[in-house]
C-alpha positions in Angstrom: 47.9 -47.2 91.5 47.4 -48.6 88.0 46.2 -46.7 84.9 42.7 -48.2 85.1 42.3 -47.1 88.7 43.6 -43.6 87.8 41.2 -43.3 85.0 38.3 -44.5 87.2 39.3 -42.0 89.9 39.6 -39.1 87.4 36.2 -40.0 85.8 34.7 -40.2 89.3 36.1 -36.8 90.2 34.9 -35.3 86.9 31.4 -36.8 87.5 31.5 -35.1 91.0 32.5 -31.8 89.4 29.7 -32.2 86.8 27.2 -32.8 89.6 28.5 -29.8 91.6 28.3 -27.6 88.4 24.7 -28.7 87.8 23.9 -28.0 91.4 25.4 -24.5 91.0 23.4 -24.0 87.8 20.2 -25.0 89.6 21.0 -22.7 92.5 21.7 -19.8 90.1 18.4 -20.4 88.3 16.6 -20.4 91.7 18.4 -17.2 92.6 17.3 -15.6 89.3 13.7 -16.7 90.0 13.9 -15.2 93.5 15.4 -12.0 92.1 12.7 -11.8 89.5 10.0 -12.4 92.2 11.6 -9.6 94.3 11.6 -7.2 91.4 7.9 -8.0 90.8 7.2 -7.4 94.5 9.2 -4.1 94.5 7.3 -2.9 91.4 4.0 -3.8 93.1 5.1 -1.9 96.2 6.0 1.1 94.1 2.5 1.0 92.5 0.9 0.7 95.9 2.9 3.7 97.2 2.0 5.7 94.2 -1.6 4.8 94.7 -1.4 5.8 98.4 0.2 9.1 97.4 -2.6 9.8 95.0 -5.1 8.9 97.7 -3.5 11.2 100.2 -3.5 14.0 97.6 -7.2 13.5 97.0 -7.9 13.5 100.7 -5.9 16.7 101.2 -7.9 18.3 98.4 -11.2 17.1 100.0 -10.1 18.5 103.3 -9.2 21.9 101.8 -12.6 22.0 100.0 -14.4 21.0 103.2 -12.5 23.6 105.2 -13.3 26.4 102.7 -16.9 25.3 102.7 -17.0 25.3 106.5 -15.5 28.8 106.7 -18.0 30.1 104.1 -20.9 28.5 106.1 -19.7 30.2 109.3 -19.5 33.6 107.6 -22.9 33.1 106.1 -24.4 31.9 109.4 -22.9 34.9 111.1 -24.2 37.2 108.5 -27.7 35.8 108.9 -27.8 35.0 112.6 -26.7 38.4 113.9 -29.3 40.4 112.0 -32.0 37.8 112.7 -31.2 37.9 116.4 -31.2 41.7 116.3 -34.7 41.7 114.8 -36.0 39.1 117.3 -34.5 41.0 120.3 -35.6 44.4 119.0 -39.1 43.2 118.1 -39.6 41.8 121.7 -38.3 45.1 123.1 -40.4 47.3 120.8 -43.6 47.1 122.9 -41.6 47.9 126.1 -39.9 50.8 124.4 -43.2 52.1 123.1 -44.7 51.8 126.6 -41.7 53.6 128.1 -41.9 56.4 125.6 -45.6 56.8 126.1 -45.2 56.8 129.9 -42.5 59.5 129.6 -44.6 61.5 127.2 -47.6 61.3 129.5 -45.5 62.4 132.5 -44.4 65.5 130.7 -47.9 66.5 129.8 
C-alpha cells in the first residue's frame, strides 16, 4: 500500500467517523427533545392530578354539606311531622272521645 492509498484510506475513515459523530449528535439532540417533551408531559400530568385532587376535595366538602343539610332536614321534619300527626289523629278522635265521655256520663245519671 502506497502513501497515497494510505492517506486516502485514513481520510475515508476520518470522514466515516465524522459522519458517525454527526449522527450521534443528531441522536443526542433528538433524545434531548424527547426528554424535554416528556418533562412537559409529566408537568402537565402533575397539574392534572393536582386539579383532580382539588376537585375531589371540593366534592367531599359538598357531600359533607349535603349530608349535614339532609340530617338537619330529617330532624326538622321529625319535629314537625310528629306533632302535626298527633294533632290530626287527636282532632279526628276528639268527637269520638267526647261522645264516649257523654255516653258514660249519661249512663251514670
